[in-house]
KERO-704767 format. One record per residue (C-alpha): x, y, z; residue in one letter. Coordinates in steps of 0.2 Angstrom, whole numbers, plus 2048, in hexadecimal, padded with zeros to 3 digits. Layout:
KERO-704767
XYZa/...
This chain:
KERO-704767
1D0EDF829m/1DEEE9831g/1EDEE883Dy/1EAEDB84By/1E6EE385Cr/1ECEF4855n/1DDEFF850e/1E7F0F84Fs/1F1F08840k/1E2F02837n/1E0F1382Fq/1F2F11827d/1ECF0B816f/1E9F11804f/1DBF0D7F8v/1E0F097E6d/1D5F0E7D6e/1CBEFD7D8k/1C6F017EAg/1D2EF47F1q/1D9EF9802r/1ECEF7805w/1F5EF8815f/207F00816c/211EF3820t/222EF5819g/223EE3814d/227EDD803v/21DECE7FDg/21BEC27EFe/20AEBD7EAi/208EAB7E3y/1FBEA67D6p/1F0E9D7E3d/1EFEAE7ECg/1FBEAB7FAc/206EB9800l/218EB5806q/221EC380Fi/233EC3807v/23BED380Ed/239EE4816r/239EF380Ck/245EFC817k/251EEE815d/252EF1802l/25FEFD7FBv/261F027E9k/273F047E4l/27AF117D9q/27AF057CAa/267F027CDg/268EF07D5e/25EEED7E4y/266EE57F3v/25DEDD801s/268EE0810l/25EED381Bg/261EC580Dk/274EC980Dv/275EC9820e/26CEB8822s/276EB0814a/287EB681Bl/283EB182Dk/288E9F827n/29AEA5827c/2A3E9D835l/2ADEAD839l/29DEB783Ci/293EB884Bd/289EC7845n/288ED1835i/280EE182Fc/280EE581Ca/280EF7817y/27EEFF807a/27CF11801n/272F167F2s/280F227ECe/28CF137EBq/28DF047E1n/292EF77EEy/28DEEF7FFv/298EF080Ei/296EE781Fs/299EE8831f/29DED7839v/29EED184Bv/2ABEC3849p/2ABEB3852n/2B9EB685Eq/2BFEA485Fk/2BFEA184Ck/2C7EB2849l/2D4EB0856t/2D9E9F84Fe/2DAEA683El/2E5EB4845a/2F1EA884Dk/2F2E9E83Cq/2F7EAF834r/304EB3842n/2F9EC2847i/2FAEC685Ae/2F2ED3865g/2E3ED786Fs/2D1ED2868w/2CFEE4862e/2E0EE4859e/2DCED4850i/2CBEDB84Bc/2D3EEB844t/2E1EE283Bh/2DFEE5828p/2E4ED3824e/2D6ECC830m/2CAED7826e/2D0ED0816r/2CEEBE81De/2BCEC1823v/2B8EC9812l/2BFEBA809k/2B5EAE813e/2A5EB9810i/2A8EB97FDk/2AAEA67FEa/29AEA3808v/291EB07FCa/297EA77EDa/291E967F4n/280E9D7F8i/27FEA57E7k/27DEB77ECl/27DEC37DEq/28EECC7DBr/287EDD7E0f/280ED67F0e/291ED07F7i/299EDC803p/2A9EE47FBv/2B0EEA80Ck/2AEEE581Ev/2B1EED82Fh/2B4EE183El/2ACEE684Es/2B5EE085Ep/2A7EE4869e/297ED9867p/286EE1863w/27BEE0872t/26BEE9877p/275EF2884e/280EF9876t/270EFF86Dg/275EF785Cl/269EE985Dv/257EE7865t/253EDC874d/24FECE867a/260ED185Ff/259ED984Fk/265EE5847l/262EF884Ar/268EFE839r/267F1183Dk/271F0F84De/27EF04845i/280F10837k/282F1E843n/28EF1484Eh/299F0F83Fy/298F20835l/2ABF22834p/2ADF1082Eq/2A0F13821i/2A9F2281Be/2B9F1981Ar/2B2F0A811m/2AAF15804y/2BAF1F802g/2B4F30809r/2C1F31816k/
């Protein structure tokens, strides 16, 4: 038993007091009474908020991708804070239509940085989150709209378009500080 075609990682295990061998994969699983294991999350995607609640960033993101105004989203939480924030690549067509309805004009970047557009996207996020029944502490309280899409070339997503959380955090550090009120 071990990692498939990766003998070097087969030494990455620990043994409990009963002699059972456990592999450290970083996955969070749920074991059913029949012995089946279902992978439900990744340990690195869980963040404990200041008040003690655990937030699954991946769960929040997959739920909020149902929002029509969103092309991509990265939820972010800091264990020293008590709320979640998010970075959103908005759907250009939908957000531009909404801006026109609100009499907001300008370049794509100006639309994305307009405070009213942030409020509108946040309102839509909250509506979708309530519909999907996310917990109150899981719903992002603040949002930053990114006018540039996340591509492998920008380094913010992998070639498979999975989020690179560390790179996104570093890229949006000034916005993180603003949204958490440190600037």
